[in-house]
C-alpha positions, 0 to 999 in steps of 0.5 A: 438672551441678546435680542436678534438685530435686524440682520439676523431677522433677514437672515432667519426669515430666508432661511425658516423660508426657504427650509419649508421647500426643502422639508417637502422635498425631503419627504418626496426624496424619501419616497423615490429612495423607497421605491428605488428610483434615482433621486439624484436629479430630483435633489439637485432640483431640491438644492436649486430651488432652496438657492433661488429662495434665499437669493430672493430673500436676502436681495429683497432686504439687501438689495445691493450686497453681492453673493457666494453661493455653492450652485450659481457661484459668485455674483457682485452687487453694487456694494462689494463690501458686504457679501452673502455666502451661501449654502442652501444644502449642506449634507446633500448626501444625506438628503439623497438617501433620507437621513434627516442631518442637513441644514442651510448655511448663510454668512455675511461677510464685510471688507473680508470679515464673517461678522454674522451667520445661520445655521438652519437644521430644518428637521430638527427646528434648530437655528444657530446663529451668531454675530460678531461681538455678540456671541452665539446661540441656539434658539434663545440659548446662549452656546459655549464650546465644551470645557473639556481639557484632555483628548483622551475625553474628547468627541471628535468630527471629521469628513472624509475625503471622497470624489476629487478630493480623494488625493488627500486620503493618504494623509486623512487615513494617517490621522485618522489612524493616530486620533483614534488611539488618543481621542474619546471617540470621532464622528463622520456626520456628512454636513460641515456647517452642522459640524461646526455649530456642533462645536460651538454648542459642545455637542463635539469638542473638535472637528478638522476637515480639508478642502472645503468651500468658503460656503460651507464654513463661513457662518459655522466658523463664525459660530465657534468664535463667538462661542469662545472656540478657536480655528485655525487651518489644521497644520498652521495658522492661515484662514480655513476661509480661504483655504478651506482646511479647517481645525476648530476646537475648544482653547484647551483641545486646540492647540494639542489637535493641531500638534497630533495632526501636524505629526500625523 
Protein backbone atom coordinates (compact mmCIF):
# COMPACT_ATOMS: atom_id res chain seq x y z
CA UNK A 1 0.00 0.00 0.00
CA UNK A 2 1.28 3.46 -0.88
CA UNK A 3 1.45 5.78 2.14
CA UNK A 4 -1.10 8.57 2.09
CA UNK A 5 0.46 11.91 1.25
CA UNK A 6 -0.06 15.07 3.26
CA UNK A 7 -2.50 16.20 0.56
CA UNK A 8 -4.63 13.06 0.81
CA UNK A 9 -4.59 13.35 4.60
CA UNK A 10 -5.93 16.92 4.33
CA UNK A 11 -8.74 15.79 2.04
CA UNK A 12 -9.54 12.76 4.18
CA UNK A 13 -9.76 14.74 7.41
CA UNK A 14 -12.08 17.26 5.76
CA UNK A 15 -14.33 14.51 4.40
CA UNK A 16 -14.47 12.66 7.71
CA UNK A 17 -15.36 15.80 9.64
CA UNK A 18 -18.17 16.70 7.23
CA UNK A 19 -19.33 13.08 7.29
CA UNK A 20 -20.00 13.19 11.02
CA UNK A 21 -22.62 15.89 10.46
CA UNK A 22 -24.13 14.05 7.49
CA UNK A 23 -24.50 10.86 9.51
CA UNK A 24 -26.31 12.74 12.27
CA UNK A 25 -28.53 14.52 9.77
CA UNK A 26 -29.25 11.29 7.91
CA UNK A 27 -30.62 9.81 11.11
CA UNK A 28 -32.88 12.84 11.48
CA UNK A 29 -34.09 12.81 7.87
CA UNK A 30 -35.02 9.13 8.22
CA UNK A 31 -37.34 10.13 11.09
CA UNK A 32 -38.77 13.01 9.06
CA UNK A 33 -39.47 10.63 6.21
CA UNK A 34 -41.23 8.16 8.51
CA UNK A 35 -43.36 10.90 10.06
CA UNK A 36 -44.45 12.10 6.58
CA UNK A 37 -43.08 15.60 7.12
CA UNK A 38 -41.41 17.30 4.18
CA UNK A 39 -37.65 16.87 4.64
CA UNK A 40 -36.58 18.95 1.62
CA UNK A 41 -35.46 22.03 3.54
CA UNK A 42 -33.77 19.85 6.14
CA UNK A 43 -31.70 18.13 3.44
CA UNK A 44 -30.73 21.47 1.90
CA UNK A 45 -29.52 22.59 5.32
CA UNK A 46 -27.52 19.35 5.75
CA UNK A 47 -25.94 19.87 2.34
CA UNK A 48 -24.95 23.45 3.13
CA UNK A 49 -23.60 22.53 6.57
CA UNK A 50 -21.40 19.85 5.03
CA UNK A 51 -20.15 22.30 2.41
CA UNK A 52 -19.26 24.89 5.05
CA UNK A 53 -17.34 22.29 7.02
CA UNK A 54 -15.42 21.17 3.94
CA UNK A 55 -14.56 24.73 2.95
CA UNK A 56 -13.36 25.53 6.47
CA UNK A 57 -11.20 22.43 6.75
CA UNK A 58 -9.69 22.67 3.28
CA UNK A 59 -9.06 26.41 3.64
CA UNK A 60 -7.39 25.86 6.98
CA UNK A 61 -4.86 23.53 5.37
CA UNK A 62 -4.47 25.33 2.02
CA UNK A 63 -5.67 28.92 2.62
CA UNK A 64 -4.87 30.28 -0.85
CA UNK A 65 -6.51 27.62 -3.02
CA UNK A 66 -9.57 28.39 -5.15
CA UNK A 67 -12.89 26.52 -4.91
CA UNK A 68 -15.61 25.13 -7.15
CA UNK A 69 -18.43 23.84 -4.93
CA UNK A 70 -21.84 22.53 -5.92
CA UNK A 71 -23.86 24.81 -3.66
CA UNK A 72 -21.82 28.03 -3.51
CA UNK A 73 -20.21 27.90 -6.95
CA UNK A 74 -16.76 29.14 -7.92
CA UNK A 75 -14.59 31.40 -5.80
CA UNK A 76 -11.06 32.46 -6.69
CA UNK A 77 -8.27 32.33 -4.15
CA UNK A 78 -4.84 33.88 -4.32
CA UNK A 79 -3.60 30.65 -5.85
CA UNK A 80 -5.61 30.24 -9.05
CA UNK A 81 -3.51 27.31 -10.26
CA UNK A 82 -4.93 25.07 -7.53
CA UNK A 83 -8.68 24.55 -7.14
CA UNK A 84 -10.73 22.30 -4.88
CA UNK A 85 -13.75 20.78 -6.68
CA UNK A 86 -16.25 19.67 -4.03
CA UNK A 87 -19.64 17.97 -3.84
CA UNK A 88 -20.65 17.90 -0.15
CA UNK A 89 -23.52 15.46 -0.73
CA UNK A 90 -23.65 13.43 -3.93
CA UNK A 91 -26.81 11.35 -3.90
CA UNK A 92 -29.10 13.98 -2.39
CA UNK A 93 -32.29 12.23 -3.51
CA UNK A 94 -31.15 9.00 -1.84
CA UNK A 95 -30.40 10.98 1.33
CA UNK A 96 -33.81 12.64 1.12
CA UNK A 97 -35.59 9.28 1.02
CA UNK A 98 -33.52 7.60 3.71
CA UNK A 99 -31.55 5.44 1.27
CA UNK A 100 -28.04 4.87 2.66
CA UNK A 101 -26.15 5.44 -0.60
CA UNK A 102 -24.53 8.86 -0.85
CA UNK A 103 -21.07 10.34 -0.50
CA UNK A 104 -18.74 13.31 -0.22
CA UNK A 105 -16.52 14.01 -3.22
CA UNK A 106 -13.37 16.15 -3.13
CA UNK A 107 -10.90 16.63 -5.98
CA UNK A 108 -7.88 18.87 -6.39
CA UNK A 109 -7.31 20.45 -9.79
CA UNK A 110 -3.82 21.75 -10.59
CA UNK A 111 -3.49 23.90 -13.71
CA UNK A 112 -6.55 22.23 -15.22
CA UNK A 113 -5.47 18.68 -14.36
CA UNK A 114 -7.05 16.58 -11.58
CA UNK A 115 -4.19 15.35 -9.39
CA UNK A 116 -5.97 13.95 -6.31
CA UNK A 117 -9.42 12.73 -5.37
CA UNK A 118 -11.37 11.41 -2.41
CA UNK A 119 -14.85 9.87 -2.46
CA UNK A 120 -16.12 9.00 1.02
CA UNK A 121 -19.24 6.97 1.78
CA UNK A 122 -20.11 7.88 5.42
CA UNK A 123 -22.60 5.06 5.95
CA UNK A 124 -20.39 2.20 4.76
CA UNK A 125 -17.23 3.95 5.99
CA UNK A 126 -15.59 3.38 2.61
CA UNK A 127 -12.88 5.85 1.65
CA UNK A 128 -11.95 5.75 -2.03
CA UNK A 129 -8.86 7.85 -2.69
CA UNK A 130 -6.32 8.34 -5.40
CA UNK A 131 -3.44 10.50 -6.46
CA UNK A 132 -2.05 10.99 -9.95
CA UNK A 133 0.83 8.61 -10.58
CA UNK A 134 0.30 6.83 -7.25
CA UNK A 135 -2.83 4.74 -7.81
CA UNK A 136 -6.35 4.34 -6.44
CA UNK A 137 -7.26 2.75 -3.13
CA UNK A 138 -10.26 1.70 -1.05
CA UNK A 139 -9.24 2.43 2.53
CA UNK A 140 -5.84 0.65 2.45
CA UNK A 141 -6.42 -1.72 -0.49
CA UNK A 142 -5.12 -1.00 -3.99
CA UNK A 143 -7.86 -0.85 -6.63
CA UNK A 144 -7.94 -2.17 -10.18
CA UNK A 145 -10.78 -1.97 -12.67
CA UNK A 146 -12.44 -5.23 -13.64
CA UNK A 147 -10.88 -7.52 -16.23
CA UNK A 148 -14.08 -8.59 -17.99
CA UNK A 149 -13.79 -8.60 -21.76
CA UNK A 150 -17.33 -9.36 -22.94
CA UNK A 151 -20.23 -6.91 -22.91
CA UNK A 152 -22.53 -9.88 -22.35
CA UNK A 153 -20.94 -10.37 -18.92
CA UNK A 154 -20.69 -6.69 -17.97
CA UNK A 155 -22.56 -5.00 -15.14
CA UNK A 156 -22.99 -1.33 -16.03
CA UNK A 157 -24.13 1.73 -14.10
CA UNK A 158 -25.86 4.80 -15.46
CA UNK A 159 -27.85 7.87 -14.50
CA UNK A 160 -31.23 8.75 -15.99
CA UNK A 161 -32.07 12.23 -17.32
CA UNK A 162 -34.62 14.00 -15.14
CA UNK A 163 -35.75 17.54 -14.36
CA UNK A 164 -33.76 20.08 -16.37
CA UNK A 165 -31.89 17.29 -18.12
CA UNK A 166 -35.04 15.58 -19.43
CA UNK A 167 -34.44 16.84 -22.97
CA UNK A 168 -31.83 14.07 -23.27
CA UNK A 169 -34.34 11.36 -22.43
CA UNK A 170 -35.03 10.10 -26.00
CA UNK A 171 -31.32 9.49 -26.63
CA UNK A 172 -30.91 7.81 -23.26
CA UNK A 173 -33.90 5.52 -23.79
CA UNK A 174 -32.53 4.45 -27.19
CA UNK A 175 -29.18 3.65 -25.62
CA UNK A 176 -30.73 1.82 -22.69
CA UNK A 177 -32.95 -0.25 -24.99
CA UNK A 178 -29.98 -1.20 -27.15
CA UNK A 179 -27.59 -2.03 -24.30
CA UNK A 180 -30.11 -4.10 -22.38
CA UNK A 181 -29.85 -6.69 -25.16
CA UNK A 182 -26.05 -6.66 -25.12
CA UNK A 183 -24.88 -6.53 -21.48
CA UNK A 184 -25.26 -8.58 -18.32
CA UNK A 185 -27.28 -5.98 -16.40
CA UNK A 186 -27.58 -2.25 -15.68
CA UNK A 187 -27.91 -0.38 -12.38
CA UNK A 188 -29.09 3.16 -11.58
CA UNK A 189 -27.76 3.93 -8.08
CA UNK A 190 -28.16 7.71 -7.92
CA UNK A 191 -24.68 8.92 -6.95
CA UNK A 192 -22.30 9.56 -9.84
CA UNK A 193 -19.17 9.85 -7.69
CA UNK A 194 -19.82 6.43 -6.17
CA UNK A 195 -20.63 4.95 -9.60
CA UNK A 196 -17.16 5.99 -10.78
CA UNK A 197 -15.53 4.79 -7.56
CA UNK A 198 -17.24 1.42 -8.08
CA UNK A 199 -15.84 1.23 -11.62
CA UNK A 200 -12.38 1.85 -10.15
CA UNK A 201 -13.01 -0.93 -7.61
CA UNK A 202 -14.21 -3.40 -10.26
CA UNK A 203 -17.72 -3.52 -8.81
CA UNK A 204 -19.10 -2.05 -12.04
CA UNK A 205 -17.54 -2.84 -15.41
CA UNK A 206 -18.60 0.48 -16.92
CA UNK A 207 -20.63 3.62 -16.39
CA UNK A 208 -22.12 6.34 -18.58
CA UNK A 209 -24.15 9.49 -17.97
CA UNK A 210 -24.72 12.92 -19.52
CA UNK A 211 -24.93 16.47 -18.23
CA UNK A 212 -23.05 16.07 -14.95
CA UNK A 213 -21.35 18.82 -12.97
CA UNK A 214 -17.57 18.86 -12.48
CA UNK A 215 -18.16 18.30 -8.74
CA UNK A 216 -20.04 15.06 -9.53
CA UNK A 217 -17.19 13.43 -11.44
CA UNK A 218 -13.82 15.13 -10.83
CA UNK A 219 -12.63 12.80 -8.06
CA UNK A 220 -14.20 9.72 -9.64
CA UNK A 221 -12.53 10.27 -13.01
CA UNK A 222 -9.13 10.28 -11.33
CA UNK A 223 -9.98 7.11 -9.38
CA UNK A 224 -10.87 5.25 -12.57
CA UNK A 225 -7.76 6.38 -14.43
CA UNK A 226 -5.46 5.50 -11.55
CA UNK A 227 -7.12 2.07 -11.29
CA UNK A 228 -6.20 1.36 -14.91
CA UNK A 229 -9.49 2.35 -16.53
CA UNK A 230 -10.37 4.66 -19.40
CA UNK A 231 -12.64 7.72 -19.34
CA UNK A 232 -13.96 9.82 -22.22
CA UNK A 233 -17.15 11.32 -23.50
CA UNK A 234 -19.63 8.63 -24.56
CA UNK A 235 -19.48 9.62 -28.22
CA UNK A 236 -16.09 11.29 -28.55
CA UNK A 237 -12.65 11.87 -27.13
CA UNK A 238 -13.37 15.15 -25.36
CA UNK A 239 -12.85 15.83 -21.66
CA UNK A 240 -15.81 14.71 -19.51
CA UNK A 241 -14.80 17.18 -16.81
CA UNK A 242 -15.55 20.06 -19.18
CA UNK A 243 -18.65 18.66 -20.92
CA UNK A 244 -20.18 16.61 -18.09
CA UNK A 245 -20.78 13.71 -20.52
CA UNK A 246 -19.01 10.66 -19.12
CA UNK A 247 -18.10 7.12 -20.11
CA UNK A 248 -15.81 5.05 -17.89
CA UNK A 249 -14.80 1.39 -18.28
CA UNK A 250 -11.85 -0.96 -18.39
CA UNK A 251 -9.64 -1.06 -21.47
CA UNK A 252 -11.39 -4.17 -22.86
CA UNK A 253 -14.92 -2.72 -22.77
CA UNK A 254 -14.44 1.01 -23.26
CA UNK A 255 -14.28 0.92 -27.06
CA UNK A 256 -17.18 -1.49 -27.39
CA UNK A 257 -19.34 0.59 -25.07
CA UNK A 258 -18.52 3.81 -26.88
CA UNK A 259 -19.41 2.18 -30.21
CA UNK A 260 -22.69 0.79 -28.85
CA UNK A 261 -23.72 4.15 -27.32
CA UNK A 262 -22.81 6.05 -30.48
CA UNK A 263 -24.72 3.63 -32.70
CA UNK A 264 -27.82 3.84 -30.49
